N, C-alpha and C positions, 0 to 999 in steps of 0.2 A: 444213890443218885449219881455220885461221881463215877461209879462203875458204868452206869448207863451212858453217861456223857463220853466216857473213854471209848466205848463201843461205837457211839455215834460219830465221834471224831475220827476213829480209824476208818470207818466205812464211807461216811457221807462226804467228808471234806474232799477226799481225792476225786469222788465222782462229780461233785459240784464244779471243782476246778477243771475236770476233764471236759465238761460241756462248754467251757468258755471259748476255746478255740473254734468249736463248731459254730456257735452263735456269731463269732467275729467273722468267720468265713462266709456265713450266710448274709451278713450285713454287707460285706465287700462285693457281693454279687450285684449290688445296687450302685456300683461305682462310687462308693464312699471311701474317703481316705482315713488313715489311722487316727489322726487327732480328732476328727469328727465322730468316729465310732466310739473312741474313748470318752469323749465329752457326753455323748448320749448315755453311755453306761453310767457315768458319774452323776448326771442330772437326775436320773431315776433313783440312784442310791443315796444322794445327799439328804433328801428329806427324812429318810429312815435314820440315818446316822445323827442328824440334828435332833430328832425327837428322842432317841435313846440317850444321847449326850445330855440333853436337858433333864431327863428323868434321873440319870445316874448322878448328876451333879447335886441334886437335892436329897440324896440319901444321907442317912446319919453317919455312914462310914466314909464319906468323901473327905479327901484331904486337900489342903490348899497347895497349889503348885508354885514352885519357885521359878525365877527367870531361867535358871539352868534346866529345869524340867521342861519348860515350854520350848527352849532351844533344842533340846534333844528330841522332843516330840516332832518339831518341825523338820529336823534332819531326817528322822526315821520315816516320816510321812513322805518327804521328798524322795528318799531312796527306795523305800519299800513299796509304795503304791502309786507314786507319780512316775518316777524314772523307770522303775521296773515294768510298769504297765505300758508306758509309752514305747520302750524298746521292744517289748513283747508284741504289741499291736503292729509296730512297723515290721518286725520280723515275719509276722503272719501274712504280710503282703507278698512275700517271696518264697515261702516254703509251705509244705503241707501241714495240716493240723497234727498229724501223727508225729512228724519230725520235730515240730515245735514243742509238743508235750514231752517228748523223749529228751530233747535238749534241756528243757527247764528242769527235768527230773534229776539232773546232775547236781543240783544245788546242795544236797547233803555233803558231797565231796568238797564243795567250795566252803561250806561251813566248817568242815574239818580243817582245811588249809588255813582259813582265817583264824580259827582257834589256835592253831599251832604257832602263828605269829603273835597273836595278842596275849595268849596265856602260856606261851613257851612250852607247849606240850609236843613232845617229839612224835612224829608220824611213824608208826611201826612199818616193818617191811610188808606185812600182810595188808595193811591199809594202802601202801603204795601200789601193791599189785591190784587191789580193788579199784583204785583210782584209774590205773592203766586199763582195766577191763571196761570201766564205765566210759571212758573217752574213746576207747576202741569201738565200743558199740555205737557211739555217736557218728564216728567216721564211717562205719559200715552202713548205717542207715542213710547217711548223707550221700554216699556214693550212689545208692539207689535213687534218692530223691533228685539228685542233680540231673539224672537222665530224663526226668519228667518235668522238673521245674526250670531247668536251664542254669546258666552260669550265675544268675541272681540268687541261687540257693546258698552260695557262700555268704553273701551279704545277709541273708535271712538268718542263718545259723549264728553269725557273729552278733547280730542284734539280740537274738534270744539268749545267747550266752551272757551278753552284757546285762540283760534283764535278770538272769539267774544270779549274777554277782551282786547286783543291787539288792535283790531280795534276800540274799544270804547275809549281807551286811545288816539289813533290817532285823533278821532273825536273831543274830548275835547281839545287836545293840538293844533289843527290846526286853531282854530278860531282867535287866535291872529296874525298869520302870513298871512293869506289869504288877509285881507284888505291891508297889506303893499306890498305884491308881486303881488296881483291879482291872481284870481283862476287858470288861464291858466299857468302862469309861475310857481306858487307854485306846481301845479300838475305835471308839466313836470319835475322839479328838483327832486321832491319827488320820482316819479316813476323811473327816471333814476338811482338814488341812490339805491333804493330797487332792481331794476333789475340787477344792477351790483353786488350787494351782493349775489343775487341768483346764478348768473353765476359763481362767485368766489367759492361759496359753492359747486356747482356742480363739478367744476374741481378739487376741493380738495378731494372729496369723491367718484367720479365716473370716469370711463374711458370715454374719449371723443367719443369713438366708440358707446356709448349708444345713441348718437344723430342720428345715422344712423338708420332710421326707414322706414316702408312702407309708400307709398304716403298718405294713409288715415290718418295716424297719423299726418302728416304735415298739412293736411287740418283741422283736429281738433285743432292742435296747433295754426294755423292761426286764427281760430274762437275764441279760448281762448284769443289770444293776442289782437285782434281787438274788437270783439263783447262783450267780458266779461271783458276786462281790459281797453283799451284805451277809448272807448266811456263812460262806466259808471264811470270811474275815474274822468273825467272832469265834468260829470253831478253831481256827488256827491260833488265835491269841490265847484262848482258854487252854488249848493243847500245850502251848509253850509254858503256861503257868503251871500246869500239872506235871509235865514230864520233861521240860527243858527244850531248848532249841535243837540240840543234837538229835534226840529221839523224835521230836516233832518233825524234823526234816526227813526222817526215815519212813515214818508211817505214811501209808498211801501208795503202796507199791502197785495197786491195781490201776492207778491213774493212767499211765501210758497205754495200758492194754484197753482200758475203757475208751480212751480218745481214739485209738486206732479203729476200734469196732464202731464207735459213733460216726467217725469220719467215713468209714466204708458204707454205713447205712444212709446217712443224711447228705454226704457230700460226694459220694461215689468215688472216694479215693481208693485206689487199689491197695490190697494187702500183698506186699511183695516179700520175696524170700529174704532180701537184704534188710527190709524193715523188721521182719520177725527175728532175724539173727541179731540185729542191732539192739532190739528190745531185750532179748535174753541176756546179752552182754551187759547192758546198762543195769537191768534189774539185779543181776548177779553181783555186780560191783557195789551198787548202793546197799543192797541187803546184807552183803558181807560186812560193810562198814558198820551197819546198824547192829549186826550180831556181835561184832567185836566191842562196840560201845556198851552193849548190854552185858556182855561177859565181864568187862572191866568194872561195871557198877556192882555186879553181883559178887565179885571177888572180895 
């Protein structure tokens, strides 16, 4: 069963996440801002997380949480799915879906850097070169994007990089709690907290009437909530439990390619030579780091 899940995790997680930018861009065609789009996503997802959290709490294996546990869950929810999602959605207002996914995909290198500071693990020369390749790829793709998106592309990339950093902190911090709570319960609590923060944020800064939208927007919101939030959230957490945050961050190398193809089909985003070159560099760098990590585990 675990082997089946590993294969599901490797294939489907990246593809579900790849579709997120496509649905967000489709929502933006209706002149909807980032916080409203994010709120629609969470409003469709919250009922599922609440139901699963209720079911998981009443299992025989559930454990009582301490104040420290709740505090860490709140911090991880704030970083991993509120702040990271907010920065990501804002970034998508300024850059293409392909560049957004490519920029997000650098988070394995950020996990590596965070791990070197927290766990005092020295970054090897080969890993430094892989990081250089990765960020060179972002630069190459960015140069091509700025020609079509304009000067605001810089702002978009910075927001998405901030999203990647927030998500990387979540990945590193979640490893200690997942074994204690179980991946399902942990994910449910985390997403409920982050979803409520998003909704509170919306009602502070926006008029509730902003949620009244055409039927197509609700369909896209439902897809964002279920296909690109509920399903990949549980796949990600279970993947971290089974293989750790480092390897979990590596798996899904088809993600940027899937997004570029989906954006070309559904958004008519052009596939440029700079985008292809940037993708190759980023994938090479990230997969190089993944291979080095695997080699170290096998030694």
